[in-house]
C-alpha positions in Angstrom: 31.1 -53.2 5.8 27.8 -53.9 7.7 24.7 -52.9 5.5 22.2 -50.2 7.5 19.3 -51.6 9.2 17.1 -49.4 7.1 17.5 -48.4 3.4 16.7 -44.8 2.3 13.3 -46.4 0.8 12.4 -47.6 4.3 9.0 -45.9 5.2 8.2 -46.5 9.4 4.6 -47.6 10.1 2.6 -44.3 9.7 0.2 -45.9 12.4 2.8 -45.3 14.9 2.9 -41.5 14.6 0.1 -40.8 16.8 1.4 -42.9 19.7 4.8 -41.4 19.6 3.1 -38.0 19.5 1.4 -38.9 22.4 4.2 -40.1 24.4 6.3 -37.3 23.3 3.7 -35.0 24.4 3.3 -37.3 27.7 6.9 -36.9 28.7 6.7 -33.1 28.3 4.2 -32.6 30.4 5.5 -34.9 32.9 8.8 -33.4 33.1 7.3 -29.7 32.8 5.3 -30.5 35.8 8.2 -31.7 38.0 9.7 -28.0 37.8 6.4 -25.9 37.7 5.2 -28.1 41.2 7.5 -25.8 43.0 5.0 -22.6 42.6 2.2 -22.8 45.0 -1.0 -20.8 43.6 -4.4 -20.1 45.2 -7.5 -19.1 43.5 -10.6 -18.0 45.6 -14.0 -19.0 44.2 -16.9 -17.2 45.9 -16.0 -18.3 49.4 -13.9 -21.1 48.6 -10.0 -20.7 48.5 -8.4 -23.5 46.4 -4.6 -24.0 46.9 -2.8 -26.1 44.4 0.7 -26.3 42.6 1.0 -24.9 39.4 1.7 -27.8 37.9 -1.8 -29.3 38.5 -2.9 -29.0 34.9 0.1 -30.1 33.1 0.4 -33.5 35.1 -3.5 -33.7 34.9 -3.1 -33.9 31.1 -0.5 -36.7 31.7 -3.7 -39.1 32.2 -5.4 -37.9 29.4 -2.3 -39.0 26.9 -2.3 -42.3 28.4 -6.1 -43.0 28.4 -6.2 -42.2 24.8 -2.9 -44.6 24.1 -4.4 -47.2 26.0 -8.0 -47.0 24.1 -6.2 -47.0 20.8 -3.1 -48.9 21.0 -4.0 -51.0 24.1 -2.6 -51.9 27.5 0.8 -52.7 26.7 1.7 -49.4 25.1 -0.2 -47.6 27.7 2.7 -49.2 30.4 5.1 -48.4 27.9 4.3 -44.8 28.1 4.5 -45.1 31.6 7.5 -46.8 31.8 9.5 -44.4 29.1 8.0 -41.1 31.5 9.8 -43.0 34.5 12.9 -43.6 32.8 12.9 -39.7 31.4 12.4 -38.3 34.8 15.5 -40.4 36.1 17.3 -39.0 33.7 16.2 -35.6 34.7 17.7 -36.6 38.2 21.1 -37.5 36.5 21.1 -33.9 35.0 20.3 -32.5 38.3 23.1 -34.2 40.0 25.8 -33.0 37.6 24.7 -29.9 37.6 25.0 -29.5 41.4 28.6 -31.1 41.2 29.9 -28.6 38.8 31.5 -25.8 40.2 29.9 -22.2 39.6 31.6 -19.5 37.8 32.8 -16.2 39.9 30.7 -14.0 37.2 27.4 -16.2 37.4 24.3 -14.3 37.2 22.8 -16.6 39.5 24.3 -17.3 43.2 25.4 -20.8 44.0 22.8 -20.8 47.2 19.9 -19.2 45.1 20.6 -22.4 42.6 21.0 -25.2 45.0 17.7 -23.9 46.4 15.8 -23.9 43.4 17.4 -27.2 42.0 16.9 -29.0 45.5 13.7 -28.0 45.7 13.0 -29.5 42.5 14.8 -32.5 43.3 12.4 -33.4 46.3 9.5 -32.6 44.0 10.9 -35.2 41.3 11.5 -37.9 43.6 8.1 -37.5 45.2 6.3 -37.4 41.6 8.5 -40.5 41.1 7.1 -42.4 43.7 3.3 -41.1 43.6 3.7 -41.3 39.6 4.5 -44.9 39.5 1.6 -45.7 41.8 -0.9 -43.8 39.9 0.1 -44.0 36.5 0.0 -48.0 36.8 -3.1 -47.8 38.9 -4.8 -45.6 36.3 -3.6 -48.1 32.8 -5.0 -51.4 34.9 -8.3 -49.4 36.2 -9.0 -48.1 32.5 -9.1 -51.4 31.1 -10.8 -53.4 33.6 -13.5 -50.9 33.6 -13.3 -51.4 29.5 -13.5 -55.3 30.1 -16.5 -54.9 32.6 -18.0 -52.6 30.2 -17.3 -54.6 27.1 -15.6 -51.9 25.4 -18.8 -49.6 26.1 -18.9 -46.1 27.5 -15.6 -44.7 27.3 -16.6 -41.9 29.6 -16.9 -44.0 32.4 -13.7 -45.8 32.2 -11.9 -42.6 31.3 -13.4 -40.7 34.4 -13.6 -43.6 36.7 -9.9 -44.7 36.3 -8.7 -41.1 36.2 -10.5 -40.0 39.7 -9.2 -42.2 41.7 -5.6 -42.3 40.3 -5.6 -38.8 40.9 -6.4 -39.2 44.8 -3.6 -41.4 44.8 -1.4 -39.1 43.4 -2.2 -36.0 45.1 -2.1 -37.7 48.5 1.5 -39.4 47.7 2.7 -36.3 46.1 1.8 -33.6 48.3 2.6 -35.2 51.4 6.0 -36.6 50.2 6.8 -33.3 48.4 6.1 -30.4 50.7 6.2 -32.4 54.0 8.4 -35.5 54.5 11.1 -35.1 51.9 11.5 -31.1 53.0 12.2 -32.6 56.5 14.6 -35.3 55.7 16.6 -33.0 53.0 16.9 -30.1 55.4 14.3 -28.3 53.5 11.4 -26.0 55.2 8.5 -28.2 55.5 4.9 -27.2 55.3 2.8 -27.7 58.3 0.5 -30.9 57.9 -2.5 -28.3 58.3 -1.1 -26.5 55.3 -0.6 -29.9 53.1 -3.9 -31.0 53.6 -5.4 -27.9 52.2 -3.3 -28.1 49.2 -4.4 -31.8 48.8 -8.0 -30.9 49.2 -7.5 -27.7 46.6 -5.4 -29.7 44.1 -7.5 -32.8 43.9 -10.8 -30.5 43.1 -8.8 -28.8 40.4 -8.2 -32.1 39.1 -11.1 -33.7 39.6 -12.5 -30.8 37.4 -9.8 -31.4 34.7 -10.5 -35.0 34.5 -14.3 -34.4 33.7 -13.6 -31.4 31.5 -11.0 -33.8 29.3 -13.6 -36.5 28.4 -14.6 -34.5 25.1 -10.5 -34.5 24.4 -10.4 -38.3 25.0 -13.1 -38.7 22.5 -11.9 -36.6 19.9 -8.1 -38.0 20.1 -9.7 -41.5 20.3 -11.8 -40.5 17.0 -9.1 -38.7 15.0 -6.3 -41.0 15.9 -8.6 -44.0 14.7 -9.6 -41.9 11.4 -6.1 -41.4 10.6 -4.9 -45.1 11.0 -8.3 -46.0 9.0 -7.2 -43.5 6.0 -3.5 -44.8 5.9 -4.4 -47.3 2.9 -5.9 -44.9 1.1 -2.7 -42.7 1.5 -0.2 -45.1 0.7 -2.2 -46.2 -2.4 -2.2 -42.2 -3.6 1.5 -42.1 -2.6 2.5 -45.4 -4.7 0.1 -44.0 -7.7 2.0 -40.7 -7.6 5.5 -42.2 -7.6 4.8 -43.9 -10.7 3.8 -41.0 -12.5 5.8 -40.0 -15.7 8.2 -37.0 -14.5 8.6 -37.9 -10.9 12.1 -38.7 -9.5 
């Protein structure tokens, strides 16, 4: 009988705990944004009315998580998070396809038509999101490390904002035009007029830029806390080893 790869005494590298946490938060925010985006909200600020999908904040935070990952763990880990996010969305699409194929129960509280209208909407949004995602997220990782190289590792605020603001523009234009105009037209939905689509693009991008500027302290705090945690690991491991060797401990 083959021995298990890891024994009961195996302890994973604690330096990877923040990385795993960030990737989980990244995937959760990405997945949630695909379903939240079905709702369009409007907020009036003085004489301006901002129109944007309800997912704008959830998706904007995905760039925060990849920037922290890239700063602490490097470009390869940031790209890994992007790839894992893409795989998770493909899995969501597979679940949606299976759900649509299942026969509905006669006493289901949700009718087949209502269910399909919501799912199809989310389906179009996920396809648009995947397309925009691949372009914007890979650009964000590339641009973040380009600025890091050009500034020789200085000015985290500059590479955080410069990479995110451009990436958010790419994401907004690609996502909104596909999700609310072209894909609904191709899939038999109700496409929004291009005039309305343009208004949503402007509103969403304004919100995303504001969030990108506001998340700079979060990026600094995340990088600081993770580096502090990683630096303290040798001390924590030493304390654990001392405690394990004390009399009376199993």
